[in-house]
C-alpha positions, 0 to 999 in steps of 0.5 A: 277189247276195252269197255266202250266209253261215251262222253254223253250229253252231260260231259259234252255240255261240260266241255263247252263251258270248260274253263282252264287257266292259260297254258303255263309256259315255264319248264316243269320237271317231268318223269323219266321216259323209260327206254322200254315201256311197261304199260297198263290200261286203267279204264276205271275211274276208281284209282283217281277218286278213291284212296283204296283203289289208288293204293292197290293200283300203285302197289301193283304197278310197283310189284310188276315193274310198270313204267306207264299207266294208260289212265282213263281221262275222257270223263275225269277231265270234265267230272273231276279234273282235280282228282285226275291231276292228283293221280298224275302227280302221285304216279310221278312220285312213284316214277310212273308216267301217265298217258291220258286214255280215251276211247269210243269206236264211234269216233271213227265216223266223220260226224263224230270227229269234232267230239274227239277233237274237242276232247283232245284239246281239253286233254291237251290244255289240262296237261299243259296246265299241270304245275308239276309232272305232266302226262306224256301222251294222249292215248286213244282206243278207237276201233272201227272194226268193232262197229257193226258197220265194219263188214260193209263199210271197212274202206270208208271207216279206214279212211275216216280213221286216218283222217281223224288221226291227222286232225288229232295230230294237228291238235297236239302239235307243239304240246309235247304230248305224243299221239298214241293209238291202240291197233289190233295185230291184223291191221297189216292184212287190211289193204287201203288205197290212199294217196295213189298207193295201196298199203296196209292199214297198220302202216298208214296208222303208224305214219299218222301217230307217234306210237302204236300199241299193238293189241297182240292178244295171244297167250304164246310169246312166239305167236305174239312175236310172229304177229308183230313182225310187220308193225315192228319192221315198218316201225324200224323203217320210219323210226317210230315205236311199237309197244306189244300188249297182252290180255289178262282178262278172263271170260275170253277165248283161252288162246287170247288171254293169259287168264288161265296161265296166271300172272307169273306165266304172263310176266315170263311171257312178256320177258321173252317178248322183250328179249326177242323183240329187242332186235328191232330198234322200233320195239318200244316195250310191252303192256297189259290189258288191263288193271282189273284183269291183272289184279284178279289174275291168279299166280 
């Protein structure tokens, strides 16, 4: 589970006074969109603000054949937008896409929707004002099931998350930025009555996003594929991609992470997933959580 990030009072104040140039209208070169994504979450600010970590990240991305960085942007867009912009451009030189990553589980509550919407507008404006390569998506990690209230407020939180996704989709309309959401591999077991029908939460989320990244955290390709079938099958039906993700961090249950297996086994496991899941036209690739875990992973 990615670390909890909150904007805080300082960042919110900055958001209120953030002055960005008028959105550019001319066409600019964009990094190529890969057929199959190979993504990596980067929750740390260090690659944006320090040369050493940036070099380490880009070198690792090259060694692992990555195509996309899910780059934490919710604080950088306010605290150091120049550094964020520079990393986006450097990533493009290395033929890497950037999805602007943001996450706070409390955004699922209706009272916090305005915060998420404002951040989305600021990330949208930042992206559209880049003079060179631009980010390709705004990528959210909002996990209401991580909140202590989930066991007693599951229905309310599910509906509120869906309401928020509809609002965020509206904020990004016309920007060229995809709306991406991370979801666990068990949302297909959560049934929600909405619009007169009872349907899996996974399907309702897929309807309201452009792509989902399935946090399919198991250390077995066969099990990962099994747990992804519902999302892939529905993605086939609606024509939207599903990216299947693995966990690399240690200090987790052994069956959830590739920590003990190592980097080579993880790469082989994801290759197996890519080969087998390719029968689904919705299969959008694979991803790894996260940069620091992968960098520390043994061979």
